[in-house]
C-alpha positions as CSV (number, residue, x, y, z in Angstrom):
1,M,-34.8,-49.9,-45.4
2,E,-32.5,-51.0,-48.1
3,N,-29.4,-52.6,-48.2
4,S,-26.4,-50.5,-47.5
5,Y,-23.1,-50.3,-45.9
6,R,-25.3,-49.0,-42.5
7,F,-27.3,-51.9,-43.1
8,F,-28.1,-55.4,-43.7
9,E,-30.6,-57.6,-43.2
10,N,-30.3,-61.6,-44.5
11,R,-33.6,-63.1,-44.0
12,E,-31.8,-66.1,-45.3
13,C,-29.6,-66.9,-42.3
14,R,-31.2,-70.2,-40.6
15,Y,-30.5,-68.3,-37.2
16,F,-32.7,-65.6,-38.4
17,P,-33.9,-63.4,-36.0
18,C,-31.4,-63.9,-33.7
19,H,-34.1,-61.8,-31.6
20,T,-37.1,-60.6,-31.1
21,G,-38.7,-57.7,-31.2
22,L,-37.8,-55.6,-34.5
23,E,-39.3,-54.6,-37.3
24,A,-36.2,-53.6,-38.9
25,F,-33.1,-55.6,-38.4
26,N,-29.7,-54.9,-39.6
27,C,-27.2,-58.0,-39.8
28,L,-24.4,-55.7,-40.3
29,F,-22.8,-56.2,-36.5
30,C,-23.7,-60.8,-35.9
31,Y,-21.6,-60.7,-34.0
32,C,-21.4,-57.9,-31.7
33,P,-18.3,-55.1,-32.3
34,L,-18.7,-53.6,-28.4
35,Y,-18.4,-57.0,-27.2
36,H,-15.0,-56.7,-26.4
37,K,-15.8,-53.4,-24.0
38,E,-16.4,-53.4,-20.7
39,T,-19.2,-51.0,-20.9
40,C,-21.4,-50.3,-24.3
41,P,-24.7,-48.6,-24.2
42,G,-26.2,-51.9,-24.6
43,N,-27.6,-54.1,-22.0
44,P,-25.4,-57.1,-21.4
45,V,-26.8,-59.2,-18.3
46,Y,-22.5,-60.6,-17.0
47,V,-22.3,-64.6,-15.1
48,E,-19.9,-65.5,-13.4
49,K,-19.0,-69.4,-14.5
50,Q,-16.3,-71.4,-12.9
51,G,-14.7,-68.2,-12.3
52,V,-14.7,-66.6,-14.9
53,R,-17.0,-63.0,-14.9
54,I,-18.3,-63.9,-18.7
55,K,-20.9,-60.5,-20.8
56,V,-24.2,-62.6,-22.3
57,C,-25.7,-60.5,-25.1
58,R,-28.7,-62.7,-25.1
59,D,-31.1,-60.0,-25.2
60,C,-29.5,-57.4,-26.5
61,T,-30.6,-56.1,-29.9
62,F,-28.6,-52.5,-29.7
63,P,-26.2,-53.5,-32.6
64,H,-28.9,-54.0,-34.0
65,R,-31.5,-51.6,-34.3
66,P,-30.4,-49.6,-37.5
67,E,-30.0,-46.4,-36.0
68,N,-27.5,-47.1,-34.0
69,Y,-24.8,-47.5,-36.9
70,D,-23.5,-44.4,-35.9
71,V,-22.9,-45.0,-32.2
72,I,-20.9,-48.0,-33.3
73,I,-18.9,-46.5,-35.4
74,K,-18.3,-43.9,-33.1
75,S,-17.7,-46.2,-29.5
76,L,-15.2,-47.9,-32.3
77,K,-13.1,-45.1,-33.3
78,D,-13.2,-43.5,-29.7
79,S,-11.4,-46.9,-28.1
80,G,-9.3,-47.1,-31.3
81,Q,-7.2,-44.1,-29.4
82,K,-4.7,-43.2,-27.0
């Protein structure tokens, strides 16, 4: 897949790949823009640490799958509407 506004793969990143099991790995959303959402289309796990609920996305590859670009953009647009 070619780098574009919808897809970017940075094989020179010292963390690449930060998740395993993906053939085409999209680094565009390196830090997931859906992290702040209580419910997201990925598969986060919630843990409690010192009385604080924390969202852990360690095993989530949703933002790194190229086919999920439109879902992420739609979710961000929808969260901006009041």
